[in-house]
C-alpha positions as CSV (number, residue, x, y, z in Angstrom):
1,M,-39.9,-4.9,27.1
2,N,-38.3,-1.9,28.6
3,N,-40.1,1.2,27.3
4,K,-36.9,3.2,26.8
5,L,-35.3,0.3,24.9
6,F,-38.4,0.0,22.8
7,K,-38.4,3.7,21.9
8,S,-34.7,3.6,20.9
9,K,-35.3,0.6,18.6
10,L,-38.2,2.5,17.0
11,L,-35.9,5.5,16.6
12,V,-33.2,3.4,14.9
13,L,-35.8,1.9,12.6
14,A,-37.2,5.3,11.7
15,V,-33.8,6.6,10.8
16,A,-33.0,3.5,8.7
17,I,-36.3,4.0,6.8
18,V,-35.6,7.6,6.2
19,E,-32.1,6.9,4.9
20,L,-33.3,4.1,2.7
21,L,-35.8,6.6,1.3
22,I,-33.1,9.1,0.7
23,L,-31.0,6.5,-1.1
24,S,-34.0,5.3,-3.2
25,V,-34.9,8.9,-4.3
26,S,-31.2,9.6,-5.0
27,F,-30.9,6.5,-7.1
28,F,-33.9,7.3,-9.3
29,K,-32.8,11.0,-9.6
30,L,-29.2,10.2,-10.5
31,N,-30.3,7.4,-12.8
32,S,-32.5,9.9,-14.7
33,I,-29.6,12.3,-15.5
34,S,-28.6,12.3,-19.1
35,Y,-24.9,11.9,-19.5
36,P,-23.6,12.6,-23.0
37,E,-21.5,10.1,-25.0
38,Y,-19.1,11.3,-27.7
39,V,-17.7,9.2,-30.4
40,F,-15.4,10.8,-33.0
41,S,-12.6,9.9,-35.3
42,V,-9.2,11.4,-35.9
43,L,-10.7,13.3,-38.8
44,D,-12.9,15.2,-36.3
45,M,-9.9,16.3,-34.3
46,T,-7.8,19.4,-34.8
47,E,-4.2,18.5,-35.7
48,E,-1.2,20.7,-34.7
49,T,2.5,20.0,-35.2
50,D,5.7,21.9,-34.6
51,G,7.8,19.5,-36.6
52,Q,8.8,17.5,-33.6
53,T,5.5,16.6,-31.9
54,T,2.0,16.2,-33.1
55,I,-1.2,16.8,-31.0
56,W,-4.7,16.0,-32.0
57,S,-7.4,17.9,-30.0
58,S,-11.1,17.1,-29.8
59,E,-13.8,19.8,-30.0
60,D,-15.1,21.2,-26.7
61,L,-17.0,18.4,-24.9
62,E,-19.6,19.3,-22.2
63,F,-20.2,17.1,-19.3
64,P,-22.1,17.3,-16.0
65,M,-20.2,16.3,-12.8
66,G,-19.3,12.6,-12.9
67,I,-16.8,10.0,-13.9
68,Y,-16.0,9.3,-17.6
69,N,-14.1,6.7,-19.5
70,V,-12.0,7.5,-22.6
71,N,-11.6,4.6,-25.0
72,I,-9.1,5.0,-27.9
73,L,-8.7,2.6,-30.8
74,Y,-5.7,2.8,-33.0
75,S,-3.8,0.6,-35.4
76,Q,-0.4,-1.1,-35.0
77,G,2.8,0.7,-34.4
78,N,5.8,-0.2,-32.4
79,I,5.2,2.4,-29.7
80,A,6.9,2.2,-26.3
81,D,7.7,4.2,-23.3
82,G,5.1,7.0,-23.8
83,G,6.0,7.7,-27.5
84,A,2.3,8.3,-27.9
85,W,-0.2,9.4,-25.3
86,S,-3.6,10.8,-24.5
87,V,-4.9,13.1,-21.8
88,A,-8.2,14.8,-20.8
89,Q,-8.0,18.5,-19.8
90,Y,-10.3,21.5,-19.2
91,S,-10.8,23.4,-22.4
92,D,-9.7,26.7,-20.8
93,G,-6.3,25.2,-19.9
94,S,-6.9,25.4,-16.2
95,G,-5.8,21.9,-15.5
96,E,-5.6,18.2,-16.5
97,L,-8.2,15.7,-15.4
98,S,-6.0,12.7,-16.0
99,D,-2.3,11.9,-16.4
100,K,-0.8,11.4,-19.8
101,T,-1.8,7.8,-20.6
102,P,0.6,6.0,-23.0
103,L,-0.8,4.3,-26.1
104,F,1.0,1.0,-26.3
105,F,1.5,-1.1,-29.4
106,Y,0.5,-4.4,-27.8
107,V,-2.9,-3.1,-26.7
108,K,-4.2,-1.3,-29.8
109,E,-6.9,0.0,-27.5
110,S,-6.3,2.2,-24.4
111,N,-8.7,3.2,-21.7
112,Y,-8.5,5.7,-18.9
113,S,-11.0,7.5,-16.8
114,F,-11.3,11.1,-15.5
115,Y,-13.4,12.7,-12.8
116,A,-15.2,16.0,-13.7
117,Y,-15.5,18.0,-10.5
118,N,-17.8,20.9,-11.5
119,N,-21.5,20.9,-12.2
120,T,-20.7,21.8,-15.8
121,N,-17.4,20.8,-17.3
122,V,-16.0,21.7,-20.8
123,V,-13.3,19.2,-21.7
124,N,-10.9,18.5,-24.5
125,V,-9.4,15.1,-25.2
126,L,-5.9,15.3,-26.5
127,C,-3.9,12.6,-28.3
128,G,-0.2,13.3,-29.0
129,T,3.2,12.0,-29.9
130,D,6.6,13.0,-28.6
131,D,8.2,12.1,-32.0
132,N,6.7,12.7,-35.4
133,T,8.0,9.3,-36.6
134,V,5.6,7.8,-34.1
135,S,2.6,9.8,-35.5
136,T,2.9,8.0,-38.8
137,E,2.7,4.6,-37.0
138,I,0.0,5.2,-34.4
139,G,-2.9,5.3,-36.8
140,L,-5.7,6.8,-34.6
141,I,-9.1,5.4,-35.5
142,T,-11.8,6.4,-33.0
143,V,-12.1,8.0,-29.6
144,T,-15.1,7.3,-27.4
145,V,-15.9,9.3,-24.2
146,E,-18.8,7.9,-22.1
147,K,-20.1,7.7,-18.5
148,Y,-18.2,5.4,-16.2
149,K,-19.7,4.1,-13.0
150,T,-20.9,7.6,-12.1
151,L,-24.1,6.2,-10.5
152,A,-22.2,3.7,-8.4
153,F,-19.8,6.4,-7.2
154,F,-22.5,9.0,-6.3
155,M,-24.6,6.4,-4.5
156,L,-21.5,5.3,-2.6
157,R,-20.8,8.9,-1.7
158,I,-24.3,9.5,-0.5
159,L,-24.1,6.3,1.6
160,A,-20.8,7.5,3.0
161,I,-22.3,10.9,4.0
162,L,-25.3,9.2,5.7
163,L,-23.0,6.8,7.6
164,L,-20.9,9.7,8.6
165,I,-23.9,11.6,9.9
166,D,-25.0,8.4,11.8
167,A,-21.5,8.0,13.2
168,I,-21.5,11.7,14.4
169,V,-24.9,11.3,16.0
170,I,-23.9,8.1,17.8
171,L,-20.6,9.7,18.9
172,V,-22.4,12.7,20.3
173,R,-24.9,10.6,22.1
174,Y,-22.1,8.4,23.5
175,L,-20.2,11.5,24.7
176,V,-23.3,12.9,26.4
177,L,-24.1,9.7,28.2
178,A,-20.5,8.4,28.8
179,E,-18.5,8.7,31.9
180,K,-16.1,11.6,32.1
181,N,-13.0,9.4,31.6
182,K,-14.5,7.6,28.5
183,R,-15.6,11.0,27.1
184,K,-12.0,12.3,27.5
185,T,-10.5,9.3,25.9
186,C,-12.9,9.4,22.9
187,I,-12.3,13.1,22.3
188,S,-8.5,12.7,22.7
189,L,-8.3,9.8,20.2
190,I,-10.4,11.6,17.6
191,A,-8.2,14.7,18.0
192,I,-5.1,12.6,17.3
193,M,-6.7,11.0,14.3
194,A,-7.8,14.5,13.0
195,L,-4.3,15.9,13.4
196,S,-2.7,12.9,11.7
197,A,-5.1,13.1,8.7
198,L,-5.0,16.9,8.4
199,P,-2.9,17.0,5.2
200,L,-5.5,14.7,3.5
201,F,-8.2,17.3,3.8
202,I,-6.0,20.2,2.6
203,L,-4.6,18.7,-0.7
204,D,-6.2,16.6,-3.4
205,M,-3.1,14.5,-3.4
206,G,0.4,15.6,-2.4
207,H,3.6,14.4,-3.9
208,G,5.3,11.3,-2.4
209,D,8.5,9.6,-3.5
210,D,6.8,6.3,-4.1
211,I,3.2,7.6,-4.8
212,L,3.3,6.5,-8.5
213,I,4.0,2.8,-7.9
214,H,1.4,2.6,-5.2
215,L,-1.3,4.2,-7.3
216,L,-0.4,1.8,-10.0
217,R,-0.6,-1.1,-7.5
218,I,-4.2,-0.1,-6.6
219,A,-5.2,0.2,-10.3
220,G,-3.5,-3.0,-11.2
221,L,-5.0,-4.9,-8.2
222,A,-8.5,-3.6,-9.3
223,D,-7.9,-4.7,-12.8
224,E,-6.9,-8.2,-11.8
225,L,-9.9,-8.5,-9.4
226,R,-12.1,-7.6,-12.4
227,N,-10.4,-10.5,-14.2
228,F,-11.5,-12.7,-11.3
229,Q,-7.9,-13.4,-10.3
230,I,-8.5,-14.0,-6.6
231,P,-6.2,-13.6,-4.8
232,V,-4.2,-11.4,-7.2
233,R,-0.7,-12.9,-7.9
234,M,0.3,-11.6,-11.3
235,Q,-0.3,-8.1,-12.5
236,S,-0.5,-8.6,-16.2
237,M,-0.2,-5.0,-17.4
238,L,3.0,-4.2,-15.5
239,L,6.4,-4.0,-17.3
240,N,4.8,-2.9,-20.6
241,G,2.4,-5.8,-20.5
242,Y,5.0,-8.5,-20.0
243,G,3.5,-9.2,-16.5
244,Y,5.1,-8.8,-13.1
245,P,4.4,-10.9,-10.0
246,I,4.6,-8.0,-7.6
247,S,1.6,-9.3,-5.6
248,V,3.5,-12.5,-4.9
249,F,6.4,-10.6,-3.3
250,Y,4.9,-7.4,-2.1
251,P,1.9,-7.8,0.4
252,D,-1.2,-6.1,-0.8
253,L,-4.0,-7.6,1.3
254,F,-4.9,-4.2,2.9
255,Y,-4.8,-2.6,-0.6
256,I,-8.1,-4.4,-1.4
257,I,-9.8,-1.5,0.4
258,P,-8.7,1.2,-2.1
259,A,-8.9,-1.2,-5.0
260,L,-12.6,-2.0,-4.3
261,L,-13.3,1.8,-4.0
262,Y,-11.6,2.3,-7.3
263,M,-13.6,-0.4,-8.9
264,L,-16.8,1.3,-7.6
265,G,-15.8,4.5,-9.5
266,V,-14.0,6.4,-6.7
267,P,-11.1,8.4,-8.3
268,L,-7.8,6.8,-7.8
269,F,-6.2,9.5,-5.6
270,A,-9.4,9.6,-3.4
271,S,-9.2,5.8,-3.0
272,Y,-5.6,6.1,-1.8
273,K,-6.5,8.9,0.5
274,A,-9.2,6.8,2.0
275,Y,-6.6,4.1,2.6
276,I,-4.4,6.5,4.5
277,F,-7.4,7.6,6.6
278,V,-8.4,4.1,7.5
279,M,-4.8,3.1,8.4
280,T,-4.6,6.3,10.5
281,I,-7.6,5.2,12.5
282,V,-6.1,1.7,12.9
283,A,-2.8,3.1,14.0
284,V,-4.3,5.4,16.7
285,L,-6.5,2.7,18.1
286,I,-3.8,0.0,18.2
287,A,-1.2,2.4,19.7
288,W,-3.6,3.6,22.4
289,Y,-4.7,0.1,23.3
290,S,-1.2,-1.3,23.4
291,F,0.4,1.6,25.4
292,K,-2.6,1.6,27.8
293,K,-2.1,-2.1,28.5
294,I,1.7,-1.7,28.9
295,S,1.5,1.2,31.3
296,G,-1.7,0.3,33.1
297,F,-2.9,4.0,32.7
298,N,-5.4,5.2,30.1
299,E,-3.9,8.7,30.2
300,I,-0.4,7.4,29.4
301,G,-1.9,5.2,26.6
302,I,-3.4,8.3,25.0
303,W,-0.1,10.1,25.3
304,G,1.8,7.2,23.8
305,A,-0.6,7.1,20.9
306,L,0.0,10.8,20.3
307,I,3.8,10.7,20.3
308,Y,3.8,7.5,18.2
309,V,1.2,8.3,15.5
310,L,2.4,12.0,15.2
311,S,6.0,11.1,15.2
312,L,8.2,12.8,12.6
313,W,9.2,9.6,10.9
314,R,5.6,8.5,10.5
315,F,4.8,11.8,8.8
316,I,7.7,11.3,6.4
317,D,6.6,7.7,5.7
318,V,3.0,8.7,5.0
319,Y,3.2,12.0,3.2
320,N,6.8,12.7,2.1
321,R,7.9,9.2,1.0
322,A,4.5,7.5,0.5
323,A,6.1,4.4,1.9
324,V,2.9,2.4,2.2
325,G,4.4,-0.8,3.4
326,E,6.3,0.9,6.2
327,Y,3.5,3.1,7.6
328,T,1.0,0.2,7.4
329,A,3.4,-2.0,9.3
330,L,3.8,0.8,11.9
331,C,0.1,0.3,12.7
332,F,0.7,-3.2,14.0
333,L,4.1,-3.0,15.7
334,P,2.8,-1.8,19.1
335,L,0.6,-5.0,19.4
336,I,3.7,-7.2,18.9
337,M,5.6,-5.3,21.6
338,L,2.6,-5.5,23.9
339,A,2.6,-9.3,23.5
340,M,6.3,-9.5,24.3
341,Y,5.8,-7.3,27.3
342,E,2.9,-9.4,28.6
343,Y,4.9,-12.6,28.3
344,T,7.5,-11.3,30.7
345,H,4.9,-10.6,33.4
346,D,3.4,-13.5,35.4
347,E,0.1,-11.7,36.2
348,S,-0.7,-10.9,32.5
349,D,-3.4,-12.5,30.4
350,K,-1.5,-14.9,28.2
351,K,-4.4,-15.7,25.9
352,K,-4.9,-12.0,25.1
353,A,-1.2,-11.6,24.6
354,T,-1.2,-14.5,22.1
355,I,-4.1,-12.9,20.2
356,A,-2.1,-9.6,20.2
357,L,1.0,-11.4,18.9
358,V,-1.0,-13.2,16.1
359,V,-2.8,-10.1,15.0
360,G,0.3,-7.9,15.2
361,Y,2.6,-10.3,13.4
362,S,0.1,-11.1,10.7
363,G,-0.6,-7.4,10.1
364,M,3.1,-6.6,9.9
365,L,3.8,-9.6,7.6
366,Q,0.9,-8.5,5.3
367,S,2.4,-5.0,5.2
368,H,6.1,-5.0,4.9
369,L,8.5,-7.9,4.7
370,L,11.6,-5.9,5.4
371,T,10.2,-4.6,8.7
372,T,9.2,-8.2,9.6
373,V,12.8,-9.5,9.1
374,I,14.5,-6.8,11.2
375,L,11.9,-6.7,14.0
376,S,12.1,-10.5,14.3
377,I,15.8,-10.2,15.0
378,F,15.1,-7.6,17.8
379,L,12.4,-9.9,19.2
380,C,14.9,-12.8,19.4
381,I,17.2,-10.6,21.4
382,I,14.4,-9.7,23.7
383,V,13.7,-13.4,24.3
384,L,17.3,-13.9,25.2
385,I,17.3,-10.9,27.5
386,F,14.2,-12.1,29.3
387,W,14.9,-15.8,29.0
388,R,14.0,-16.6,32.6
389,A,10.5,-15.1,32.1
390,F,10.0,-16.4,28.6
391,F,11.1,-20.0,29.1
392,T,8.2,-21.2,31.2
393,R,5.9,-23.9,30.1
394,K,2.9,-21.6,29.7
395,N,4.9,-19.0,27.7
396,I,6.5,-21.5,25.4
397,L,3.1,-23.1,24.6
398,C,1.6,-19.7,23.9
399,V,4.4,-18.5,21.6
400,L,4.4,-21.8,19.7
401,K,0.6,-21.6,19.4
402,A,1.0,-18.0,18.1
403,A,3.7,-19.0,15.6
404,V,1.6,-21.9,14.2
405,I,-1.6,-19.8,14.0
406,T,0.3,-17.0,12.3
407,L,1.8,-19.4,9.7
408,L,-1.5,-21.0,9.0
409,L,-3.3,-17.6,8.7
410,N,-0.7,-16.3,6.3
411,A,0.1,-19.6,4.4
412,W,-1.8,-18.2,1.4
413,F,0.9,-15.5,1.1
414,I,3.9,-17.3,2.5
415,I,3.8,-20.4,0.3
416,P,3.8,-18.6,-3.1
417,L,6.4,-16.2,-1.8
418,V,8.8,-19.0,-0.7
419,D,8.0,-21.0,-3.9
420,Y,9.0,-18.2,-6.2
421,Y,11.9,-17.1,-4.1
422,L,13.4,-20.6,-4.1
423,S,12.5,-21.4,-7.7
424,Y,14.3,-18.6,-9.4
425,D,17.6,-16.7,-9.3
426,L,16.0,-13.3,-8.6
427,I,17.8,-10.0,-8.7
428,V,16.6,-9.3,-5.1
429,K,18.7,-12.3,-3.9
430,T,21.9,-11.1,-5.4
431,S,21.6,-7.3,-5.1
432,V,23.9,-5.5,-2.6
433,N,22.5,-2.5,-0.7
434,E,25.2,0.1,0.2
435,L,23.5,1.5,3.3
436,W,26.3,4.0,3.9
437,T,25.1,5.9,0.9
438,S,21.7,6.7,2.4
439,A,22.9,7.4,6.0
440,I,22.8,10.9,7.5
441,S,25.1,13.0,9.7
442,F,24.5,13.5,13.4
443,K,23.4,17.1,12.7
444,Q,20.7,16.0,10.4
445,L,19.0,14.1,13.2
446,F,17.6,17.5,14.3
447,S,16.7,18.8,10.9
448,L,13.2,19.9,10.0
449,D,13.8,20.5,6.3
450,M,11.6,18.5,3.9
451,L,11.4,21.0,1.1
452,S,14.4,19.9,-1.0
453,Y,13.6,17.9,-4.1
454,D,15.9,16.7,-6.9
455,D,15.4,17.2,-10.6
456,N,13.1,14.1,-10.7
457,G,10.8,15.4,-7.9
458,V,12.1,13.0,-5.4
459,S,12.5,14.4,-1.9
460,V,16.0,14.9,-0.6
461,G,14.9,16.8,2.5
462,L,17.1,16.1,5.5
463,I,14.4,14.7,7.9
464,R,15.7,11.1,8.4
465,S,15.3,10.7,12.1
466,P,12.6,9.7,14.7
467,G,12.3,13.3,15.5
468,I,13.3,15.7,18.3
469,P,10.4,14.8,20.7
470,L,11.3,11.1,20.7
471,L,15.0,11.9,21.1
472,I,14.1,14.0,24.2
473,I,12.6,10.9,25.7
474,F,16.0,9.2,25.6
475,I,17.3,12.2,27.6
476,L,14.5,11.9,30.1
477,T,15.4,8.2,30.5
478,V,19.0,9.1,31.4
479,L,17.7,11.7,33.9
480,A,15.3,9.3,35.4
481,F,18.1,6.8,36.0
482,A,20.3,9.6,37.4
483,I,17.8,10.6,40.0
484,K,17.0,6.9,40.7
485,K,13.3,7.0,40.0
486,I,13.1,3.9,37.9
487,R,11.2,1.4,40.1
488,R,9.3,-0.8,37.6
489,D,10.4,-2.6,34.4
490,K,14.0,-1.5,34.8
491,K,15.2,-4.4,32.6
492,W,12.7,-3.4,29.9
493,I,13.8,0.2,30.1
494,V,17.5,-0.7,29.7
495,A,16.8,-3.0,26.8
496,L,14.6,-0.4,25.0
497,S,17.2,2.3,25.6
498,V,19.9,0.2,24.0
499,F,17.6,-0.7,21.1
500,S,16.6,2.9,20.6
501,L,20.2,4.1,20.7
502,L,21.3,1.3,18.3
503,S,18.4,2.0,15.8
504,T,19.2,5.7,15.8
505,F,22.9,5.0,15.4
506,M,22.3,2.8,12.4
507,V,20.7,5.8,10.6
508,L,23.9,7.7,10.9
509,D,26.9,7.8,8.5
510,S,29.1,7.1,11.5
511,F,27.8,3.6,11.8
512,P,30.5,1.2,10.6
513,Y,28.6,-0.2,7.6
514,I,31.6,-0.4,5.3
515,F,33.7,-2.2,7.9
516,I,30.9,-4.7,8.6
517,S,30.3,-5.3,4.9
518,E,34.0,-6.1,4.4
519,H,34.7,-8.2,7.6
520,L,31.3,-9.6,8.6
521,P,29.4,-10.1,5.3
522,L,26.8,-12.5,6.8
523,I,25.8,-9.9,9.4
524,Y,25.8,-7.2,6.8
525,K,23.6,-9.2,4.5
526,I,21.0,-9.3,7.3
527,I,21.1,-5.7,8.5
528,S,21.3,-4.4,4.9
529,S,18.0,-6.2,4.0
530,V,16.2,-2.9,4.8
531,Q,17.8,-1.4,1.6
532,Y,18.2,2.1,3.1
533,A,19.8,3.1,6.4
534,M,16.9,5.5,7.1
535,R,14.5,2.6,7.5
536,Y,16.0,1.9,11.0
537,N,13.9,5.0,12.0
538,I,10.9,2.6,12.1
539,F,12.4,0.7,15.0
540,A,13.8,3.8,16.7
541,T,10.3,5.4,16.6
542,L,8.7,2.2,18.0
543,F,11.3,1.6,20.8
544,L,11.5,5.3,21.9
545,S,7.7,5.6,22.1
546,I,7.4,2.5,24.3
547,L,10.4,3.8,26.3
548,G,8.5,7.1,26.8
549,V,5.5,5.2,28.1
550,L,7.5,3.2,30.6
551,I,9.5,6.3,31.8
552,I,6.3,8.3,32.4
553,M,4.7,5.3,34.2
554,N,7.7,5.3,36.6
555,L,7.7,9.0,37.0
556,A,4.0,9.0,37.8
557,D,4.7,6.6,40.6
558,W,7.1,9.2,42.0
559,N,5.3,12.5,41.3
560,K,2.2,12.7,39.1
561,K,2.4,16.4,38.6
562,I,5.9,16.2,37.2
563,A,4.9,13.2,35.0
564,R,1.9,15.2,33.6
565,G,4.0,18.3,33.1
566,L,6.5,16.3,31.0
567,M,3.7,14.6,29.1
568,L,2.2,18.1,28.3
569,G,5.6,19.5,27.3
570,V,6.4,16.7,24.9
571,S,2.8,16.7,23.5
572,V,3.0,20.4,22.7
573,L,6.3,19.9,21.0
574,V,5.0,17.0,19.0
575,I,1.9,18.9,17.8
576,I,4.0,22.0,16.9
577,L,6.4,20.0,14.8
578,W,3.6,18.1,13.1
579,G,2.1,21.5,12.2
580,V,5.5,22.7,10.8
581,L,5.7,19.6,8.6
582,T,2.1,19.9,7.5
583,Y,2.7,23.6,6.6
584,Q,5.8,22.6,4.5
585,Y,4.1,19.7,2.9
586,V,0.9,21.6,1.9
587,G,2.8,24.7,0.8
588,N,5.3,22.9,-1.5
589,A,3.9,19.4,-2.4
590,T,2.9,19.0,-6.1
591,H,-0.4,17.6,-7.2
592,E,-0.7,14.1,-8.5
593,A,-3.5,13.5,-11.0
594,T,-5.5,10.4,-11.5
595,I,-3.6,7.6,-13.2
596,G,-5.3,5.7,-16.0
597,G,-5.0,1.9,-16.4
598,A,-2.9,2.0,-19.5
599,Y,-0.3,3.9,-17.6
600,Y,1.1,0.6,-16.2
601,G,3.8,0.6,-18.8
602,T,5.7,3.2,-16.9
603,Y,6.3,0.7,-14.2
604,T,9.6,-0.5,-15.7
605,W,12.1,0.9,-13.2
606,D,11.6,-1.9,-10.6
607,R,13.7,-5.0,-11.1
608,Q,13.9,-6.7,-7.7
609,Y,11.7,-9.7,-8.7
610,L,13.0,-10.2,-12.2
611,L,15.2,-13.2,-13.0
612,S,18.8,-12.0,-12.6
613,D,19.6,-12.4,-16.3
614,T,16.6,-10.5,-17.6
615,D,17.2,-7.4,-19.6
616,R,14.7,-4.9,-18.3
617,E,15.0,-2.7,-21.4
618,Q,13.8,-5.5,-23.6
619,T,10.4,-5.3,-22.0
620,K,10.0,-2.3,-24.3
621,N,10.4,-4.6,-27.3
622,F,7.1,-6.1,-28.6
623,D,8.5,-8.2,-31.4
624,L,7.6,-11.8,-31.3
625,Y,10.2,-14.5,-32.1
626,A,9.8,-18.0,-33.4
627,S,11.8,-20.9,-34.8
628,E,12.3,-21.2,-38.5
629,G,9.0,-21.7,-40.4
630,V,6.7,-20.8,-37.4
631,Q,4.6,-17.7,-38.0
632,I,2.7,-15.6,-35.5
633,T,0.1,-13.6,-37.5
634,E,-2.2,-12.2,-34.8
635,N,-2.0,-11.4,-31.1
636,S,-4.3,-9.8,-28.6
637,R,-4.8,-9.6,-24.8
638,E,-7.9,-9.0,-22.8
639,D,-8.8,-9.6,-19.2
640,G,-5.5,-11.0,-18.4
641,T,-5.7,-13.6,-21.2
642,Y,-3.2,-13.6,-24.1
643,K,-4.2,-15.0,-27.5
644,Y,-1.9,-15.7,-30.4
645,Y,-2.7,-17.1,-33.9
646,I,0.3,-19.4,-34.7
647,D,1.0,-21.4,-37.9
648,N,3.7,-24.2,-38.1
649,P,3.4,-25.7,-41.5
650,S,6.5,-27.9,-40.9
651,A,6.1,-31.5,-39.8
652,T,8.7,-30.9,-37.1
653,E,8.2,-29.3,-33.7
654,G,8.9,-25.5,-33.4
655,Y,8.6,-22.8,-30.8
656,A,7.3,-19.2,-30.3
657,D,8.8,-16.7,-27.8
658,L,6.0,-14.5,-26.7
659,D,5.9,-11.0,-25.0
660,I,5.3,-12.5,-21.5
661,L,7.9,-13.0,-18.9
662,M,8.1,-16.7,-17.8
663,Y,7.0,-17.3,-14.2
664,K,5.5,-20.4,-12.7
665,G,1.8,-20.5,-13.2
666,Y,1.3,-19.8,-16.9
667,K,-0.4,-22.4,-19.0
668,A,-1.0,-22.5,-22.8
669,Y,-4.0,-24.2,-24.5
670,T,-5.1,-24.7,-28.0
671,D,-8.8,-24.2,-29.1
672,D,-9.2,-28.0,-28.7
673,G,-8.2,-27.8,-25.1
674,N,-4.8,-29.4,-25.5
675,E,-2.1,-28.1,-23.2
676,L,1.2,-27.0,-24.8
677,D,4.6,-27.2,-23.1
678,L,6.2,-23.9,-21.8
679,G,9.8,-23.1,-21.2
680,F,12.2,-20.2,-21.1
681,G,12.9,-18.3,-24.3
682,T,14.7,-15.2,-25.3
683,N,15.2,-12.8,-22.4
684,N,13.2,-15.2,-20.1
685,R,10.1,-14.9,-22.2
686,V,7.4,-17.5,-22.3
687,R,8.5,-20.1,-25.0
688,V,5.6,-22.2,-26.3
689,T,6.4,-25.5,-28.0
690,I,4.4,-25.6,-31.3
691,P,3.6,-29.1,-32.6
692,G,4.4,-29.8,-36.3
693,G,1.5,-29.0,-38.6
694,F,-0.3,-26.8,-36.0
695,N,-2.4,-24.0,-37.2
696,G,-4.7,-22.1,-34.8
697,N,-5.1,-20.0,-31.7
698,V,-2.9,-20.5,-28.6
699,T,-4.4,-19.0,-25.4
700,I,-2.2,-18.3,-22.4
701,S,-3.4,-17.5,-18.9
702,F,-2.0,-17.5,-15.4
703,Y,-3.2,-20.4,-13.2
704,E,-2.1,-20.9,-9.6
705,P,-0.4,-24.2,-8.7
706,I,-2.7,-26.5,-6.8
707,Y,-0.6,-26.3,-3.6
708,W,-1.1,-22.5,-3.6
709,R,-4.8,-23.1,-3.6
710,I,-4.4,-25.6,-0.8
711,A,-2.5,-23.0,1.2
712,E,-5.4,-20.5,0.6
713,C,-8.0,-23.0,1.9
714,I,-5.9,-23.6,5.0
715,S,-5.7,-19.9,5.7
716,L,-9.4,-19.4,5.2
717,L,-10.3,-22.3,7.5
718,S,-7.8,-21.0,10.1
719,M,-9.3,-17.5,9.9
720,I,-12.8,-18.9,10.5
721,S,-11.5,-21.0,13.4
722,C,-9.7,-18.0,15.0
723,V,-12.7,-15.8,14.8
724,I,-14.8,-18.5,16.6
725,A,-12.1,-19.0,19.2
726,V,-11.7,-15.3,19.9
727,V,-15.4,-14.8,20.3
728,K,-15.6,-17.7,22.8
729,I,-12.7,-16.3,24.8
730,F,-14.2,-12.8,25.2
731,R,-17.7,-14.3,26.0
732,K,-16.1,-16.3,28.8
733,K,-14.5,-13.1,30.1
734,E,-17.8,-11.3,30.1
735,V,-19.5,-14.1,32.0
């Protein structure tokens, strides 16, 4: 054995042993820490009232650093929409450690967690009501505050620190031993990642327009995973506990990352920040790889990654709007365009292009459906433009193979989505999006104002464009054509120029949306599927970035100094504007606290996936309805399972309308294991048919239809097959 190799293996083994020793010592030390547990009743709390509201406050509770769970038991009361709440805060009033968590009637027990940051923390637990009539109904009984997965969280943090140290050591060693070009590439990509993620390290959690729903999605996903609903389809606590199939319609595959972290005890906002950081790394690596392959130059690939990942619209998506689906999809779009580019060039590797298309399309599909729909239309146009290159036997076989593989890999998501979409008359199918109301003026394309917020805290800043640096690329394209320096990929450059111009135009209020909606309703239905005109910035950002890569590639053939000068100038402008946006964001964004599990009830504003005749306001009504003579005397819910005690003394069949929205998948069973028939009741509630003379428990749970499970098996087998095939392809290349 080579002596140097032997020594390196010994070194790795020694480091691993030391780290295992550190983890072991940390485990026993952390496990020995005494964490207090407090249990008290409402009689032990201080009550204050001003005639309108009532607040009960615990005594000062002392905690070491860690994560704690607050459990509140209370009696019945028809409490909805935050009429009663609880919150944990520092005793000196310096800040809240959790959001105000509503206490809902249907639960009778609420749980939320908070993370104590300091070595010693003095905390008060408050319970309050916004209306004194509610305080007579809530009937507080006991409050328990106890340790919650603190050991798991701290061990995970220590492991993360050790892995980070390992990564830094490996990186430094690589940089020392690597060739100059590889060293330059590595440092450049790390710098782009660091700049892109800079706001994450300055704020605990900045405000974002959609931040609340995405934090709730993480918490809801974690809860359903704890209930062993795998994959998650129905989030049972949404819509005040009526249940909402958001995971059927809104892809959340990648959200498993923050959900698992949250399950391990990582605070919710930290889990979300970890997700942004991971997707930033993915975005930089995919953009660099794709643009390097398109241009044939590593330097241009790095530059393309810079202008794409640090684009103004991506900043707005990630930080200002918290548009998770959009910025996740943006990670994968360059791969799709790389595949399309490769298919139009005879000398390209078609197998790798097919892999890129499958990975890119699957990633986009699992991120944002609206982006998938519109980009697919652009891709069809590209195929028509390059029909001579595309319609070869090899290309057709590759594209068909990519399409089949993509469908098989994503069947687990597509089948339930299509099933629900075709089975119900959903609001999303009938809603009309007036894009002209969210369009901007031409002047606003050049705005850098993101500090304006409305009364509800939603940003109304004027940045709704791909950004000045990318718009400059369009000007460079015109100049390059004017001086006749476009030698390669002229057809691609023309197509991308048209797409870029069209996408940017569609953001503006001068685009004829109203005319199209009145005279070309079918076309309008397609282009309005994005819901907001500003979403066309996604495609403008993509097309302008690729256009920039191709223009610089052509200019480099003519004069490398001029090409590098332009790259440097645009890069400096990109970095300066990213700094300006970061400064505005950090200086003015509000802090978002951790959201507790019982806070799901606030998710009542979305209605896209409700049946069209469902009254959303009635999800705040927890009364149970039944046919004459049928009585529902008890009800409870735990771990996604609903249980009702129902009595039907009559000899005739009756029914009970329960506080669950009726979607395909629910099944009702008696204690004897007999299945009861379900149908649609009042306001599309689950209606259970109760046999005559029945007296006992009825348990309702969500079960996937068998063909959904078959689709999941197909996707799993396809994934395994794809991994094996890809490994074989790359092994052959190495040989």
